[in-house]
N, C-alpha and C positions, 0 to 999 in steps of 0.2 A: 504494500499500499503505499510506501514511503516514497518512491521514486521510480517511475515506469516507463520512461521513454522508449527504449527498445522494447518492453515487453508486450507491447501492443502487438508488435510484429510477430514475436513469436507465438501468442495467443492465436492471432488469426490464423496461422500454420496450424495450430494443433486442432482448431475446429475442423479441420479437413480429413483429421485423423481419427476413426472409429477406434483405434487401438490407444488413443490418449485416455480413454474412460476405462475403470476397471470395474466390472460386473460382478463378479462373485462376492460373496460375502465372506469376511474372514472374522474368526473368533478374535473376542476382544481380551487382552490378556489379563486387565485389571489388576495390578500388582499396587495400586493406591488406594487405601482403603480410610484413611482418617480424614476427615471433613476438617480443615485449616482456616478456609476462608469461604465466606459465600455472602451474597444478598439476593434474597427473594421479591424485593421490590414491593413489600407490602405497606409501605407509608404511602404519603401523599406530596405532591409538590416537588421540588427538587429532589434527585437521587441524595442520598445519604453522604453528607460532606466528609464524615469520618473515614468513607471507601473510595469515594469518586472526586478528581478535581476534573480540569477541562483545558482542552489546547483550542485556543481560539486564534482568530486571524487577524485580530488587533496588532497595530504596526505594521502590517502588510501595504505598502504604500499603492501597488498597482494591481497585481494579480495574487489572491489570497489563495493559493493552491499548493503549498506545502510541496512543492517541487514536482507535482503532476498536471498542472496547468488545470487544476478543478475550479469551478465555476462558484461555489459556495462561499459564504462566510460563516464559519463557525462560531457562534454565539456565546456568552459566558452566562451561566445562571439563568437562563430563560427560557421558561416553561412552555413558551409556543414551541420550542425546539426540541426541550428534554424534560420528562418529568416520569413522576411515579402515578400510575392511575390502574385501579381496577386489578391489583395485585400485579402489575407489569410494568416494565420501563418501558416508556414510548420515546422513540427517538424520531423526529419529524422533520422533514425538509420542505420548504416554502419558495413559491415563485413570489420574492419579495426584494426590494433593493435595500442593500446596507453597505453603508461604504462604496466601495468602488464594484462590488459584486450584485448579480441580480437574482440571486437565490440565497437563503438561509437555511443553516443546519447543524446539528452539535457532534463534537467528539469530544467522549468523556473517558477519562483516564484513571488507572488507581496507581499510577505512579508515586510511589513513598507512602501508600495507604495499603497496597496490595501488592508484594513483590514476592517471586519465587524464582527459586533454582529446582528444578524437576519437580515433577508431580503429574498428575491429572488434572486439566482445566476443560470445563466443560460450560457450555452455554446452550441453551434451550430458545430458540428465536424464529420469529416468522418475518420473511423479508419483503422489502419494498418491491414495487414492480413499476416497469416503465422504461422507456427508452431515455437515457441520461442517468439512471441511478447506479448508484457504486456504493453497496452496503459492505462492511468490512468488520470482521472481529478478527483481533490481532495482537500480536506482542512486539515489543522493543524493549532493548537492554536498559534497565533503569541507570546503571553506573558507566556505561558506554567504556568498558574497561580496555576496551582493543582500538578505541578510537571513534571517529565517526562513522555514519551510514556509509558502506555497509559493511565496515570491519569488524563492528559489533554482533551483528546478526541481526536478523527480522524473522519473525515468525507468523504467518499468515494462515490463522485457523480456518477461516471462510472468507472468500471472497464473490461476489455476483456482480454480473452487470446485466443492466436492465435490457438491453438487445439480443440479449444470450439469457433466455429467462430461464431455461430447464437446468441450468449448470452451476455447479459450486466447485469453486478451485480451493486447493491447499498447497502452499506454496513456501519454500524456504530461501533466504537470502542470506549470502556471506560475502567476505570479499572476493573469494575465489567463484563462487556462484549467486548472481545477482542479475536484476533487470537492467543494469547499464551495460553489462555485457552481452545481454540476453542468454545468459548460461544458469538462470534461477532453476532450482527444482520444482516443478509443478506439477500435480496430476488432479484430476476432477472425478466427479460422478454426476449422473443425470437424475433430476428429478422433475415431476410435472407438476408438483405441488407447493412451491418453494414460497410463495406469496399468498397462499392461501390455509398451509397448515405449519405447524411448529414441527422443528427438528432439534436433535440434538447435535452441537458442532463441538468437537472435542480435541484433544491431543494428550497422549501418553508420553512422557519425555524423562529419560534418565542419562547417565552419562554416556550410553552407548547407540540413542537412536533416539528420534523423535516420529512418533506414529499419528496420522490425523484420520479421523473417524467422523461420519456423518450416521448419526442414529447406530453407533457400534459398528458399521460396516466400514472396513478400511478404505480409505480415499488416498493417502499416499505415506511413503515411510523414507525417511532421511537418516542414513547412517553415519556415526562417527568413523571416518577414515583412519584416525590416529595419524593424520598428517598434520596437524597444527590447528591454531587460530582461524588461517584463511578460510579453511573449509568447517572447522568445527569451534564458533567462539561460543556455544551454547553451554559453557560451565558458568556462567555467571547470572544475577538476577534480571527476571524480567518481569515486565508489568503489561497488565491487558487495555486495549484501547477498543470501544465500539464506535462506530461512526456512520454516516450515510454522506456520501460526498456526490455532488452532481457534476456531470461532465466529466472532462479530464481526459488525459492520452487514452486511456482506456474507456473508462466508462462512458466520454462523449464522441468517442469513434465514429458513430452514426448520429449524432447529433442529438439534443434534447428536446423531448416532446413537453412541452410547456403546458398542455391540456390534463397531464397526468396529476398535477398536485393539487393538494397538499399530498406527499407520500410518507408511511410510517415504518419503522421496524418495530416490532413488540419484541421485548425480551422477558421470558418467563422468570428465568434464574440465571445466576452465574455460581459454579460451585467448584473447590479447589480442593482437592485431596492429596495428600502425601503419605 
């Protein structure tokens, strides 16, 4: 999610390959049993400030795109864009002007409030729909021990783009494997109801591998090659991000349909086990 200029070209090629998708169910290992952090979103108003902070587009003078040429302005503590409601977290994108952007949305983060090295991270969510949507559930390093992106890594638990509505992708970025080089490690699965039903998006991460699941079906696996931090920077703390981007290099590859707004992502819960 962080920077995907050449990522768009790789994804277009991947769409043409049926082999890109894994259709077989794979048993979940489930080595992580102890619940160490969770949010069930049973409150009202803004998300729990003890668990969530905000990435905002404040101070972005021209394009509020976080390196991806996205079109939204991520707001700060605005219940129009993020709130707890009916036992759910709601992230909502609107067609409205703010600053230099024509759209608003939210990007909430657990940085320094929920940071983990290894474990099972699972998020039950229902996605927005429509051309131009780019929802993501993902992780970034809290301490950036090995330097700025992509040196310290990125874990994309779930990404979807609205013009490709039946597909979810799971991706790893490192210094050796990343979107700037077109070498990121990506695989995906097909579902027909991503915007009408809830699915559980999760990873199981230890010192040897990261496995990505959708409803306990294996989506991707990235193994520690033992060749060092350029290929495996995942021996440090990471935190969670949840957001809806609008447009951008990948999400906006086929434009944005302004008739679809507002669009919402619903999150039933976030649970972390170790």
